[in-house]
N, C-alpha and C positions, 0 to 999 in steps of 0.2 A: 675112619680116617683120623690121623692124629691132628689135634688142634695146632701142633707145632708147625704145620704148613700154612697157617692162616694169619692174616693181619685183619683185625676186626675193629669195629667202632663200638662205642658205648653211648648210652642215651643222653646223659646230662653232665652237670658239673661235679657230681660225685657218683660213686657206684651204688646201685641198688642191691639189696640182699640177693636177688636172683642173679645179677651180674657177677657178684662176688662168688657165688656158688659155681657158676659156669666157668669162670676164669680159673678158679682153684682146681676144679675137677679135670680140666683139660687145657692147660695154659697155651695160649696162642703164641706164635713167634713174635707178633707185635700187636700193639694197639695204636690206632690212628685217631688223632684228635681233630675235631672240627670246631667252628665258632660256637656251636651249642655247648661245647665242653669247656669254654674259656671265658671266665668272668673276671678273675683277679689273679695276680701273680701267686699269692700264697695258696689260693684254691687250686691252681693248676699244678703247683709243686706237690700239693697233697694228693691230688688225683693221680699224678705220675707215680708217686711213692706207693699208692695203694695198688695199682696194677702190677708194679714190680714185685711187691711183697707177695703177690699171688702167683708169681712164676713167669710173668711176661718178660721176654728178653729185651725188646726194643720198643721205644715210643716214637711215633712218626707224626708229622704234620705237613700240610701243604702251605709253605710260606714263600710264595713267589713275589709278593708285592703286587700293587695295582688291583686287577679284578679278583685275584685269588690271594687274599690277605687275611689269614686266620687270626692274626694278632692285632688287628685294627683297633679293637676295643681296649687293648692294653697300651699300645704304643702310638695310636693315631695312624693315619694312612702312611703306608710305605710306597715308594715309587715302583711303578711297573718295571719288569725286566727290560722292556723295550726302551722306556725313558731312561733308565739307568745306563743302559748300554750306549744310547745315543749321546749321553752326557759324559761318557768315559768313566762312569762310576759303577760298572758292573761288579768290580771287586768290593767296593764299599757297600753295595747292596747285599752281597753275600756275607760280608763281615757283620753288617747290622743284623741280618737274619740269624747268623750263627751265634752272635753274642746273646741275643734275646732267647734263642732256644736253649743255649747252654745254661743260662741263668734259671730257666724253668725246668731243667733236667731232661729235656727232649733230645733224643739221640740223632735223628735223621730228618732232614728237610727234603721232602719229595719235590725237588727242584734241582736244576733249572730245566725249563722247556727248551728243547733243541730242535723242535719242528721248524721248518722254514715257513716264513710268512708269505706264502704265494698269493699274488693278486687273484681275487675272486674265490679264494679257497681259505687257506690258513690265515691270511691277513684279515679276513672277515670273521671266521669262526673263532680263531684264537685271539685275535686283536693284539693288545699290547703284551700278551703273555710271551710272544715270540719276538726276538730282537731284529730279525732281518730275513729277507728272501734269499740272501747269499749264504751259502754253506760255510764259507770261510769266515764271514762276519759272525755267524752263529757260534762257530768253534771258539773264536777269540773271546767273545763275550761270556760264553758258558765256562770256559777255562778260568776266566777271572772270577766269576761268581763262585765257582767251586773252590778256588784258592782262598777266597774270603771266608767261606763256610769252614773249610778245613782248618784254617788258621785259628778258629775259635773252638776246634775240637768237635765239630758237628759234621755228620756225613751228608752227602748229596745223592741225587738219583736223576739220571737222564730220562727224559720222557718226551714223546710217547712212541716207543719203538714199534715198527720200523719207520715211523714218521707220519704225522697227521697234517703236514704242510700242504698237501694236495687234496685233502678231504674237504668237501664242500658242505658237510653237515656236521652238527655237534653230536659226537658219538655217545654222549650221555642221554640223548633224546631220540636219535635215529641211527640207522646203520649206514655210515658212509662207505662207499666203494672207491678204493684208490685205483685208478687206471694202471694197467701194466705198461711200463715204459722203462727200459733198462737204464737209459741215461739219467732220467729223473730219479729213479730208485737209487742209483749210485750217489746222487747228490743228497737225497734224503738220509742215506746211511752214513754219509761222511762224518757228521758231528758225533754220531754214536761210535763209529770206528775209531775216531781220533781221541775221544775222551773216556771210553770205557776203562782203560787201564788206570785212569785217575779217579773216576767216580766209583767204580766197582759195584754199581747198582744201576739197573734200568727198570723202567716201567713199560709194560707192553700194552699197546692200545687195543681198542675194540674195532678199529677200522678194518674193513673186509677187503679181501683180494677179489679179483674179477669173478671168482667162483662163489662169492658171497660168504666166505668163511672168515670170521673175525680173527685178527692176529692172535688174540688171547687163546683161541681154540685151535690154532693152526700148527700142526707139527712142523710143516715146512718153514714157517716164519719164526715161531717161538723156540724151535729146537735146531733145525737144520741151518737156517740163516744165522741165528744168534750164536749158537754154540759151536757148530761145525765150520761154517763159512767164516764168521768173524772171530772164532775161537774165544768167545767170552766165557769166563769161568766164575764170574761174580754172581750176585743175587739178582734174580728177575722177579718182579712183582706184576700182578695183573692191575690194570687200571680199575678204578672204583666200581664196585658192584652194588652199592647201596641203592 
């Protein structure tokens, strides 16, 4: 299978000889950076240049602010998406993230989160990563965040399709099952449907349907729902597998 289908991580602040060999032999579509890869601005720019020189097309990072703040050691804490939205500063938060990523040579911010912060579910599991339980509020805040990002020349990505707002478990640790409910599903999908033409990228979640199949492995959700029903033609990424 071609490495061009994959987004991968690397171990540290610079590439090891074995990482250089693997990336050169079969360049991935993208490399995603985490806090373990980020120590200083010049170091990040050098790491980004290194992976590009070996054939990687895009460099990604999760820079949401709040609990998911990969640039904290460089910039100090950034406000969470929920706090920025509540203060009417979602666009400013996107612009801040975009300016920082552009200065580091990073192409895509894997944000914003457009899952609904449902009481007893997303509000607890996702916390301040999600701006609201109301789909309309989520759309408005996410549209502003994306506008800020795009204004700095950095791409965004809507996550976590088809919605983690009703999931009661952290999908990085356990397998949440999202109950079948047509009305609630329509509300979950509303932010994705509204913003897909703007973002042009989505991240698919590991949350399972009532049959226990994660969305990332589900033809019905990752293809029929996303591509056929919502007619999305952009890039679709799996949530993290590390």
